[in-house]
LOZA-388960 format. One record per atom (N, C-alpha, C): z, x, y; residue in one letter. Coordinates in pm, whole numbers, plus 50000, padded with zeros to 5 digits. Layout:
ZXYa;...
//
This chain:
589221343695838x;587951337095869x;588041329896003x;587051332096089x;586961325196218x;586211312096194x;586961301096178x;586351288496135x;585421282796241x;585741284696369x;584851279596473x;583511286896470x;583561299896446x;582331307696435x;581561303696310x;582301301496201x;581671297596074x;580971283996087x;581651274496153x;581041261196174x;579821262096264x;579901270896363x;578761272796453x;577551278296377x;577811287996288x;576731293696208x;576171283396110x;577051275396052x;576591264995959x;575751254696033x;576131251696155x;575371241896233x;573921246496253x;573721259396268x;572361264696283x;571521262096158x;572181261396043x;571481258595918x;571241243695897x;572231235595934x;572151221395901x;571381213296005x;571441217296133x;570791209296237x;569281207796218x;568561218296178x;567121216396152x;566851206196041x;567741205695941x;567591196095831x;567891181895881x;568911180595966x;569231167496025x;568051162696109x;567541171796191x;566411168196278x;565191164096197x;564951170996088x;563811167696001x;563941153495946x;565121150095896x;565341136695839x;565201125995948x;565781128496065x;565701118796174x;564261117296224x;563531128196232x;562131127496275x;561291119296176x;561551121096047x;560851113195946x;561171098395962x;562441095695991x;562891081896011x;562231075796135x;562151083596241x;561521078896365x;560031076296343x;559351085396275x;557921083796249x;557651071296166x;558481069096062x;558311057495975x;558561044396050x;559381045096155x;559751032796229x;558641028196324x;557681036796353x;556681033496455x;555851021196421x;555661018996293x;554911006996254x;555740994296265x;557060995796287x;557950984196297x;558130979596441x;557690987596538x;557820983496677x;558580993496761x;558290993496890x;558811003596982x;560331003296993x;560930991496989x;562380990797013x;563170997796903x;562700996796777x;563381003896668x;563191018896683x;561961022996717x;561691037196738x;562551042796850x;562641035496960x;563471039997073x;564941041197034x;565411031796954x;566821032096914x;567111044196826x;566161047596739x;566361059196651x;566221072296728x;565411072196833x;565351083896922x;566711086196988x;567391074997023x;568721076097082x;569731081296980x;569581077096855x;570441082196748x;570271097296735x;569031101696738x;568751116196729x;569401123696845x;569271117996965x;569851124297084x;571371125497071x;572011114497028x;573471114497011x;573881124796905x;573191124496791x;573551132996678x;573461147796712x;572371151796774x;572121165896800x;572781170796929x;573401161797006x;574051165697130x;575471170897111x;576031168996995x;577401173396975x;577831172196830x;579121173996808x;579661173396672x;579821187296613x;580831188796530x;581151201896472x;580451204396340x;579871193696279x;579281194396145x;580341197996041x;581571193596068x;582681196395977x;582441190295840x;581991177695837x;581851170795709x;580761176995621x;579551179595673x;578591186495587x;579041200495547x;579781207395634x;580291220695598x;581271219595481x;582121209295483x;583061207295372x;582331203395245x;581281195295257x;580481191795140x;579841204295080x;579341212895167x;578741225695124x;579771234195050x;580961235695108x;581971244195046x;582581237794921x;582601224494916x;583021217994792x;582081221494677x;580801221894708x;579771225594609x;579861240394573x;579901248994674x;579961263394649x;581281267294581x;582341260194617x;583651263294561x;583721261894411x;582971252294354x;582991250294208x;581871257994138x;581241266994212x;580231275694149x;578801271294168x;578541261694256x;577171257194280x;576301268294335x;575091269394284x;574201280494321x;573021276294409x;572731263394417x;571511258994486x;571801256694634x;571871267594706x;572301267194846x;571391258694934x;570101260794926x;569181253195011x;569261238294982x;569401234594856x;569441220394819x;570731213794866x;571871220894857x;573121214494902x;573141213395054x;572541222895126x;572471221595272x;571631209495309x;570481207995244x;569631196295269x;570371183295237x;571101183295126x;571781171195080x;573011167995164x;573631178095222x;574831175595304x;574501168495435x;573211167295467x;572791158795580x;573291144595560x;573411140495434x;573821126695402x;575141122995466x;576151131695453x;577471128195503x;577511128195655x;576651136295719x;576581135995865x;575951122895913x;574951117995843x;574331105295881x;575281093595855x;576041094295747x;577071084095724x;578101084495837x;578441096395879x;579371098195992x;578811091496117x;577541093796149x;576931087796267x;576871072596255x;576521067596137x;576511053096111x;577881046996142x;578941053396094x;580291048296116x;580691049396264x;580261060196330x;580571061796472x;579881051096557x;578631047796523x;577901037596597x;578661024296591x;579151020896473x;579921008496457x;581291009796526x;581911021596515x;583211023796576x;583121022896729x;582021027696784x;581831026696930x;581751012196976x;581191003496893x;581150989196926x;582560983496925x;583300986496819x;584670981496806x;585550986196922x;585380999096958x;586191004897066x;585611002797204x;584400997197209x;583710994697336x;583531007597417x;583241018497348x;583021031297415x;581601032097470x;581471038197586x;580161039097652x;579441052197624x;580181062297576x;579561075397550x;580001080997415x;579101088497356x;579381095697231x;578681109297243x;579451119997229x;578921133497250x;578311134897390x;578881127297485x;578391127897621x;577111120097645x;576641112797545x;575391105097552x;575721090297543x;574931081997609x;575151067597606x;575111062197464x;576101053997428x;576161048397293x;575041038197272x;574741035497146x;573631026497113x;573851012597172x;575031006997152x;575250993197197x;575220992097349x;575701002497419x;575671002097566x;574241003397617x;573451011697551x;572041013197589x;571320999697582x;571560992297473x;570840979597455x;571490967997529x;572740969397564x;573350959497654x;572630959897789x;572340972097837x;571600973497963x;570180968197950x;569520971697839x;568150967097815x;568100951797810x;569070945797742x;569080931297724x;569140923497853x;569720929697957x;569850922798086x;568500919398148x;567460926398104x;566130924098160x;565310913898078x;565890908997969x;565190899097887x;565280885297954x;564160878297963x;564200864898023x;565130855497946x;565970848598019x;566800838397957x;567980843397876x;568280856497883x;569380861797801x;570740857497856x;570780854897985x;572030849898045x;573180859398026x;574270854197969x;575460862397947x;575500868897810x;574370868897741x;574340873997604x;573890888597592x;573810895797705x;573360909697700x;574310918297616x;575610915897629x;576580923597552x;576430920797403x;576240908297369x;576060904697228x;574790911197172x;573730911397254x;572490917997212x;572730932797186x;573450939397277x;573760953597259x;574550956097132x;575580947997108x;576390949496987x;575580947096861x;574710937096867x;573860933896751x;572940945596718x;572340951296822x;571460962796800x;572240974696744x;573450976696794x;574280987596744x;574590985996596x;574940973796554x;575210971096412x;573980973896327x;572840968996372x;571590970496297x;571190985196285x;571220992296398x;570811006396397x;571781014596312x;573081011596323x;574051018496239x;573761016396091x;573411004096054x;573081001195915x;571861009195868x;570871010495955x;569681018295920x;570061032795892x;570871038595981x;571281052495964x;572101054195837x;572971044695807x;573751045195683x;572871044895560x;571841036495563x;570911035695450x;570171048895430x;569781055295539x;569101068195529x;570051078795473x;571321078095512x;572311087395457x;572411086295306x;572421074095256x;572431071995110x;571151077295046x;570021075195114x;568741079195057x;568621094295045x;569271101595135x;569231116295127x;569791121094993x;570921115294952x;571481118994821x;570581114194708x;570111101794720x;569251095894616x;568001104494592x;567421109794700x;566191117694690x;566421132594664x;567681136494651x;567971150694631x;567521155194491x;567471168194473x;566951173894349x;568061177894252x;569191171094260x;570271173494165x;570061164794042x;570721167993930x;570581159693810x;570911144993838x;570141135593783x;570351121293809x;571771116493786x;572421121593681x;573791117193652x;574751120993765x;574541132693825x;575391137193936x;575081129394063x;573811126194083x;573421118094198x;574101104494193x;574111098294075x;574771085294059x;576261086394093x;576911096894041x;578341098694069x;578591100894218x;577721108694282x;577871111394425x;577671098694507x;576691090494470x;576461077894542x;577631068294524x;578201067894405x;579391059694381x;580531064294472x;580701077394480x;581751082894566x;581491079494712x;580251080594755x;579901077794894x;580211063394931x;579921054094842x;580241039994870x;581751037794876x;582471045094794x;583931044294799x;584491049394930x;583871060094982x;584281065595112x;584101055295221x;582941048995226x;582641039195330x;583581027195320x;583841022695198x;584741011295179x;586161014495228x;586621026595201x;587961030595244x;588051031495396x;586991036995458x;586961037495604x;587021023395664x;586301014095603x;586301000295651x;587700994295645x;588430997295539x;589820992695527x;590660998495641x;590521011595663x;591261017995771x;590901012495907x;589621009595927x;589171003796054x;589790990096076x;589830982095970x;590440968795980x;591920969896014x;592620979195949x;594030981195978x;594230985396124x;593340993796173x;593420998596310x;593220987196410x;592220978896385x;591930967596474x;593110957796476x;593660954996358x;594780945496350x;595990950296429x;596360963096413x;597530968296485x;597270968896635x;596000971696672x;595650972296814x;595840958696880x;595390947996814x;595500934596872x;596910928896857x;597630933596756x;599020929296740x;599910935896843x;599450947396896x;600130954897001x;601410961696955x;601560963496826x;602700971096777x;602430975596634x;603080986596595x;602900991696459x;604081000596422x;604361001396294x;605341010696243x;604671024096217x;605451034696213x;604871047996187x;604141048296053x;604701041795951x;604061041695820x;602691034895827x;602591024195904x;601301017195918x;600261026295982x;600681033596085x;599771042796153x;599321053796058x;600251059095979x;599901069795885x;598951064695776x;599101052195736x;598161046295639x;596761045095699x;596691041495827x;595401040695896x;594761054595898x;595541064695933x;595031078395939x;594501082895802x;595221079095699x;594801082795563x;593471076295527x;593361063195552x;592161055895511x;590971058195604x;591231058195733x;590141058895830x;589641073095852x;590501082895831x;590121096795862x;590211106195742x;591401107395683x;591601117695581x;590671116295461x;590511103895413x;589721101795292x;588231103895316x;587811103095444x;586381104195472x;586001117095545x;586941122695621x;586631134895694x;586831147395610x;587861147595526x;588171159595448x;587921157295298x;588621147595241x;588511145595096x;587101141895052x;586511131895117x;585201126795076x;584131137495068x;583911145195177x;582881155595172x;583141166295066x;584411170395052x;584741180294949x;584461174794810x;584831162294787x;584551155794659x;583061154994632x;582291150894733x;580841149594714x;580221162894672x;580591173494742x;580061186694707x;580471190994568x;581751189094535x;582241193094402x;581571185094292x;581361172094316x;580681163494217x;579251168394193x;578531171594301x;577161176594285x;577131190494221x;578261197394226x;578391210194156x;578841208594012x;579011196093969x;579361193393830x;580841192293801x;581681191993904x;583131191593882x;583631177193875x;584831175693823x;585451162493815x;586911163893779x;587541152693748x;588901152793695x;589921160193778x;590521170593720x;591661177693779x;591291184093913x;590081189693923x;589691196294048x;589691186094163x;589141174294137x;589101163994240x;590511159594280x;591391158794181x;592781154994210x;593461165294299x;593231178094271x;593841188694352x;593231188994493x;591941186194503x;591301185394635x;591961174494718x;592271163294656x;592931152294727x;594291156394781x;595051163794703x;596391168194746x;596311177194869x;595241184894879x;595001192994997x;594481184495113x;593541175795083x;592751168895186x;593511158595266x;594341150595201x;594981139495271x;595901144395383x;596841153495357x;597661158095470x;596861165195579x;595831172795541x;595011179595640x;594221169395723x;593711159095658x;592971148695729x;593841140895825x;595091138095785x;596011131095874x;596331139895994x;596521152895969x;596761162396079x;595581162496175x;594391161996121x;593161161496202x;593191149496296x;593591137896244x;593601125696325x;594691125996431x;595851131396397x;596911132396497x;596451141196613x;595821152496579x;595321161296684x;594221154496765x;593411146296698x;592361138696767x;592981128996867x;594081122696828x;594771113296918x;595371120597038x;595891132597014x;596421140597125x;595301143897224x;594161148197171x;593021151397256x;592501138997329x;592591127397263x;592121114997324x;592881111397450x;594131115997459x;594961113097578x;595031125197671x;595111137197614x;595331149197695x;594101158097709x;593001154397644x;591791162497652x;590961159197775x;589751164797780x;588831162097890x;587571155597836x;586891147797920x;585661141097876x;584621151197830x;584551162597898x;583571172997862x;583791177697719x;585051178797679x;585351183897546x;585271173097438x;585811161197467x;585861150997362x;584601142397357x;583751143297462x;582461136397459x;582511121397481x;583681116297523x;583801102097556x;584821100897668x;584871089497736x;585761088297852x;587221091197817x;587881099197901x;589301102097883x;590101089197898x;591091087497814x;591941075697822x;591371063597753x;590261065197679x;589671053497612x;590631047697508x;591431056297444x;592421051397347x;593471042697416x;593801046297541x;594781038397617x;594171024897654x;592931025297704x;592241012797741x;592121003297623x;591881008897505x;591701000597386x;593020995797328x;594111001397376x;595430997297325x;595731002497187x;595201014297154x;595361019697018x;596821023196988x;597241019396869x;598591022496824x;598561035896748x;598641046696824x;598651059996765x;600091064296738x;600231075696670x;601571080796643x;602281084096775x;601511088296877x;602071091397008x;602671078797071x;601941067897062x;602391055197121x;603601049897046x;603531050096914x;604631044896831x;605931052296861x;605871065696865x;607091073496889x;607571071997034x;606641070997129x;607051069197268x;607761055897287x;607231045297229x;607861032197239x;609231032097171x;609321039397061x;610581040196986x;611651047497066x;611261057997140x;612231066597210x;612461062797355x;611581054697413x;611631051897557x;612801042897594x;613301044997717x;614271035397771x;613491022697810x;614221012497854x;613580999597878x;612481000397984x;612721007798092x;611731008598200x;610451015498154x;610601026698083x;609431033898034x;608691025597929x;609441018897844x;608801010697741x;607960999697804x;608510992897904x;607770982197971x;606530987698041x;606660999598097x;605531005698166x;604421009498066x;604831015197954x;603861018497849x;603121006097802x;603870995697776x;603270983197727x;602300977197828x;602610978997957x;601720973798061x;600430981898071x;600540994998056x;599371003798068x;598501003397943x;599131001597827x;598401001697701x;597480989497692x;596200991897681x;595230980997673x;594700976597808x;595080983797916x;594600980298050x;593170985398067x;592240976298078x;590820979798077x;590410988298197x;590980985298314x;590590992298436x;591651002598478x;592241009298382x;593301018998409x;592771030198498x;593571034298595x;593161044498690x;593561058498642x;593031068498711x;593391082298678x;594871084798696x;595461079398802x;596901080998825x;597711074498713x;597241063098667x;597961056198559x;597841063698427x;596701069998402x;596551078398282x;597531090098289x;597651096098406x;598611107098422x;600041102298403x;600341090198450x;601671084398428x;601911082098279x;600901076998210x;601001074598066x;601281087797993x;600561098198030x;600761111397968x;602191116197988x;602701114398109x;604061119098139x;605101112098053x;604911099098033x;605851091697948x;605771096797804x;604581099397756x;604401104797620x;605141118097606x;605061126397710x;605741139397707x;607251137597718x;607691129697817x;609121128297846x;609901121797731x;609251113297654x;609931106697541x;609961115497415x;609331127097424x;609301136097307x;608221132697206x;607391122797238x;606361118497142x;605311129397119x;604951136597225x;603941147297209x;604481158397121x;605711162597144x;606311172997061x;606411168496915x;606801155796897x;606911150396761x;605561150996690x;604501146996761x;603161146896701x;602721160996665x;602991170496751x;602621184396724x;603371189896602x;604661186796595x;605471191296481x;604991184896351x;604651171996358x;604141164796240x;602831170896194x;601981174396288x;600711180796254x;600941193696178x;601851201996229x;602121214896165x;602701212896025x;603591203196009x;604171200295877x;603081196395776x;602171187895820x;601101183195732x;600141194495696x;599861203195792x;599001214695765x;599641223695659x;600921226295672x;601611234695573x;601631227995436x;601821214795435x;601791207495308x;600431208795241x;599371206795318x;598031207995263x;597741221995212x;598101231995290x;597831245895252x;598541249895123x;599681243495098x;600441246994976x;599691243494849x;598651235194860x;597891230994740x;596591238794722x;596251247394818x;594951254194811x;594811262594684x;595831270294650x;595731279294535x;595581271794403x;595971259094401x;595871251294277x;594461245794255x;593621246294358x;592241241494344x;591391252294279x;590651248694178x;589821258494106x;588531261094182x;588701267394300x;587591271394386x;587481286594387x;586301291594425x;586201306094441x;586921310294569x;587091323394585x;587921328694693x;587371325194830x;586051325994849x;585471322994980x;585721308495021x;585591299494925x;585841285294955x;587301282894989x;588211289594918x;589641288194949x;589951293595087x;589301304695123x;589511310295257x;589051300395365x;587931293495337x;587441283595433x;588431271995447x;588961267295334x;589921256295338x;591171260195416x;591641272395395x;592821277195466x;592561278095616x;591371282995652x;591001284095793x;590861270295857x;590281260895784x;590141247095834x;591521240995857x;592421243295764x;593781237895776x;594451242895904x;594361255895930x;594961261596051x;594281256296176x;592981254396168x;592201249396282x;592661235496322x;593061227296224x;593471213596252x;594681213196346x;595561222796331x;596811222496408x;596651227296551x;595561234196581x;595451239996715x;594111237596783x;593231229596722x;591921227796782x;592041220596917x;591111224097006x;591081217697137x;589791209797157x;589011208497050x;587791200397054x;587441195896914x;
//
């Protein structure tokens, strides 16, 4: 299975449904005032400008894998996890102080600029932008929940899916807190970083969507447990590859400024291993560059070279491959149909070599 082609085809199905929900949200906001409508228009622009639609695709295959037959309804309902994703990204962009998402200006940066024109705002433009980002993110999150609530699945399954969705968000929040703490502490152990990857990424990017789909298909118990055994290592591999792209990728591909992880001082597996393996001079240089807000292109290239020379990049790549193989070893134990298993296997391989 060509997973990139499959995701592209799925996006053609899901994007019209996403656009429909966002348009309804925008129309309903018009009675609340122009600034809310404008902010939701920006959400629509960000959402439809990029993204792989991996999470709704996994929700779809989680449902189909357990024998779900209502294809149109699960596609409509899988919009929920994409909106939850956007809600979390809007908040994450505030925390990381990122100016672009999918190549589009982030919500908080848009309103930071707007706030500068308000009479008497003084030095509070940034606070205004962050406040608007939090509020708009909350609105999008609420709509994501409502998509499941309004779906045409049996009420008992809707309740279970909503419970699961709240659990996903809570786990991401824990991972985000762990990430922020290690970033400001300026050091982390490998185990701490792997725990962050598990909570902030694996449980919400891979496990959560698959669970949601399987739950709406009527599954529970053992199937969900086996999905977890597949999902966690694959999700951690996804995050490691994301961190590699964050340092070695291009802005065109990753949709945000190159080196933003370095500017933010993120304690990734690459940083942890580089600091562990570096001699004193390289270690001091890494520590100086990590968290440097105005880091230059030459300094980013220097940072990359240290990551390579200390063996941290090779270590991260090897770890990714190990985790992918671990996850794949559990696929046959999941009581999914053959097509769904093929998709999971293709997704697992994609994690180890994706360039976007």
